[in-house]
N, C-alpha and C positions, 0 to 999 in steps of 0.2 A: 494393401497399401493404406496407411493411415494419413489422413489429411484433416487438420484441425485449424481453426482460426479463432482469434480472440480480438476484441475491440477494446482499445485503451483510450480513454478521454483524460488528458492530463489537466493539471491545475490551471492551465492557461487557455483551455478550450480547444486545444488541438486534438483531433481524432486520428488514431493510428490503427491499422489492421495488421496484426501479427499473425503470420501463418506458419504452419509446420507441415512438412511432408516427411514421412518415414517409410521407406520402401519395404514391402513384405519380403522379397527375395534378396535384394541387394543390401538391405539394412542401412542404406545411405540416408542421411538426415539433411534437410534443407529448411532453414528458418529464414523468413523474409518479413520485411516491414514495408507496408504499402506496395507489395509486389516487387520490392528490390531485395535481392538476396544479401543476407548479412552473415550467415553461417552455412558452410557446407562441410559435412563430416561424413566419413566413409566407414561402412561396416560396423555400425553401432548395434551391438547385441546385448549389452548390459546397461545398468543404470548410468545415467549421464545427466549433468546439469550444465546449462549454458547461461551465462550472465552477460548482459549487454544493456546499453543505454538506449532508451527510446525517448527522444527529447531530453528532458532533465530527469526522467525516472530511471532508476536502476531496476531492470526486469530480469526475471529468471524463468526459463523453461526447463522443466524437469521431466526426464524420461525414466520410468521405473519398470523393470522387467518383473512381471508377475508370471506365474507358472507357464501359461501358454499364450500370454498376450502382454502388451505394453500398456502402461498407464501414463497419461500426460497431464501436466499441470502448468499453468502460467500464473506467476505472482509478480507484484511490484514489491521490492524489498524496501521497506520503510524503517528497518532497524539499523542498517549500516550508515555510517556517517558520510553522507553526500551533501553537497551544498543545499540542495532542496530539502533533504530530511532535517538538516540542522536548522534551517529556517522554519520548518514546520514545528520542531520542538520548541524553538524560541517563541513562536506564536502561541503554542499551547501553554507555555509557562506564563505568558502575558495574560491570556484569558483566565487562567487559574488564579493569578494574583488579583485581577479585577473582580472575579466572583468572590474570592475570599474577602476583599475589602468591602464589597456590598453586604456580604453575610455578617461581617463584624459590625458594620454600621447599623444593620437591622437589629442585631442583638443588643447593641448599646442603646439604640432608640427605644426598644421595648423595655429595657431595664430602667432607663431614664423616665419613660412615661409611667411605668409602674410605681417608681419612687415618688414621682410628682403626685400621682393619684392618691397614694397612701398618706402623704404628708399634707395634702390639701383637703382631705375628706372631712366633712363636718362631724364633730363628736358630740 
């Protein structure tokens, strides 16, 4: 019997415990969030992916069949367009533009200072 758990801390400070049970003989799968079942699936013997929301996060639990055992993974999908992921991308663009503006300002300041020093140097 495989039992795993992961802890997710979302962007708003909420903590979630995601748990997985996969029976050895029955191959039944149970996924729960904070001990409340959200997925029950029967007789899972091959690869399977489960997608679900935890708060505002789109999460995925992957089950992969290896030769004689199963491999499990838990990820938050930040590539797909969800409202939270779109807000993250917009925030990243905003920070990128601020950093670029600061960088351009520094380069122009250095060029201006260099020009001023070259034109005011005593000859």
